[in-house]
C-alpha positions in Angstrom: 98.3 127.2 107.9 94.4 125.3 107.6 95.0 126.1 103.2 98.2 123.9 104.1 95.6 121.1 104.2 93.5 122.4 101.2 93.3 119.6 98.1 93.3 122.0 94.6 90.1 119.1 93.9 88.0 116.1 95.5 87.0 113.7 93.9 85.7 110.3 94.4 88.1 107.8 92.8 91.2 109.1 90.5 89.7 106.1 88.0 87.5 109.1 86.9 89.8 111.5 85.8 90.3 111.5 82.6 93.0 112.4 80.3 91.3 115.4 78.3 90.4 116.8 81.9 94.0 117.0 83.1 95.6 117.6 80.5 92.7 120.7 79.8 94.0 122.3 83.2 98.2 122.3 81.9 98.3 118.6 83.3 101.2 116.3 82.3 101.8 113.8 85.1 100.7 112.3 87.8 102.1 111.9 90.7 100.0 109.1 93.1 99.8 107.7 96.5 99.7 103.8 96.7 98.1 102.7 99.0 94.2 103.5 99.2 94.5 105.4 96.8 95.2 103.3 93.8 95.1 100.1 95.2 93.7 98.8 98.4 96.7 98.3 101.2 95.9 94.5 100.9 95.0 93.9 97.0 98.5 94.8 94.8 96.7 93.9 91.6 94.6 96.3 91.9 91.2 96.4 89.7 90.3 96.7 86.6 89.5 100.3 87.3 92.9 100.9 88.0 94.2 99.5 85.0 91.4 101.0 82.7 92.4 104.1 84.0 96.4 103.3 83.6 96.1 102.8 79.9 94.2 105.4 79.0 96.7 108.2 80.8 99.7 106.3 78.5 97.8 106.0 75.7 97.2 110.1 76.4 101.2 110.4 76.8 100.5 110.8 80.7 103.3 109.6 82.8 102.0 108.2 86.0 104.8 107.6 89.2 103.8 106.3 92.7 105.1 108.8 95.1 105.2 106.7 98.3 106.3 106.7 102.4 107.3 103.4 102.3 110.4 101.0 101.4 112.0 100.7 97.8 111.3 96.8 98.7 107.7 97.5 99.6 106.5 99.3 96.8 109.0 97.3 94.0 106.4 95.0 95.3 103.0 96.4 96.4 103.7 97.6 92.0 105.4 94.9 89.8 102.0 94.0 88.6 101.5 97.4 87.3 104.4 98.2 86.4 104.5 101.4 87.2 108.2 104.0 88.0 107.8 105.2 91.5 109.4 107.2 94.4 109.8 105.1 97.4 111.1 106.8 100.8 109.5 110.1 99.6 109.1 111.5 103.0 105.4 113.5 103.1 104.7 115.8 104.2 107.6 116.8 103.0 108.2 117.5 99.2 111.4 115.7 98.6 109.4 112.8 96.8 107.1 115.3 94.6 110.4 117.3 93.9 112.2 114.6 92.4 109.5 112.8 90.1 108.9 116.2 88.9 112.6 117.4 88.2 112.9 113.7 86.5 110.6 114.1 83.7 111.2 118.2 83.5 108.3 119.5 84.1 107.6 122.6 86.2 105.1 122.7 88.6 101.6 124.2 87.5 102.1 120.2 85.1 101.8 117.9 87.8 99.2 116.8 90.1 99.6 114.7 93.1 97.2 112.0 94.0 96.3 111.1 97.2 94.1 110.0 100.5 95.2 111.9 103.0 95.7 115.7 104.4 97.9 114.7 106.2 100.5 113.1 103.7 98.8 113.7 100.2 97.9 117.3 100.2 100.5 118.7 102.2 102.9 117.4 100.0 101.5 118.8 97.3 101.4 122.2 99.1 105.3 122.0 99.9 105.7 120.9 97.0 103.7 124.0 95.3 102.3 122.1 92.6 98.0 120.5 92.7 96.8 118.2 95.3 93.6 116.0 94.1 92.1 114.0 97.0 90.4 111.0 96.4 88.2 109.2 99.4 89.8 106.0 100.0 89.7 102.7 98.2 88.4 100.5 101.4 87.4 101.9 104.8 90.4 100.1 106.4 93.7 101.1 106.3 97.1 100.0 107.3 98.0 100.2 111.8 100.6 102.7 110.5 97.5 105.3 108.5 95.6 105.0 112.1 96.7 108.3 113.7 96.7 109.9 110.5 93.0 109.1 110.6 93.0 109.9 113.5 93.7 113.4 113.1 92.5 114.3 110.4 89.1 114.3 112.1 89.7 118.0 113.8 91.9 118.5 109.8 88.6 118.0 108.3 86.6 119.8 110.5 88.1 123.1 110.4 88.4 122.9 106.6 85.1 122.4 106.6 84.4 124.8 108.9 86.8 128.0 107.1 85.6 125.8 103.5 82.1 125.3 102.9 82.6 124.7 99.3 84.7 121.8 99.4 82.3 118.6 97.6 83.4 116.2 96.8 83.0 115.8 92.9 82.5 112.7 90.5 85.5 114.0 88.1 86.7 117.6 87.8 84.6 118.8 85.4 81.8 118.2 87.9 
């Protein structure tokens, strides 16, 4: 059960993961949570680092798709300035959103990675879908009220993970 929360990789920020690192691992598409992963939940414009990273992915031919539990209206508004495709109402930690996006692109499970800042939704959804995962540190230290309960439970899961997998460490990128 505990292994279902263990990320494939842990990096401090997704912006430091290059398209080359992804391609070396056979990754052809990136699926990402929205709030506190790509953008701060209170800053839908994104940062210059996000825009640089998105341009690098696009140049490398690696699509980036937002997989969010939020409503279509909320996600559309949040990504409108970023011009990103998305799957809303993804029902994470279930695998529906990830599987829909993967099948839409015609890719195998080994060719996609799910990125997120939460063990309880993003990492568990990746495991349910059978895809690799990248856990990132939240962009900001505050969450929307809907996420606070997950963070509370997540503390206990983290303790158990670190006890069972003492080699879990934050890295700068996938090659660190």
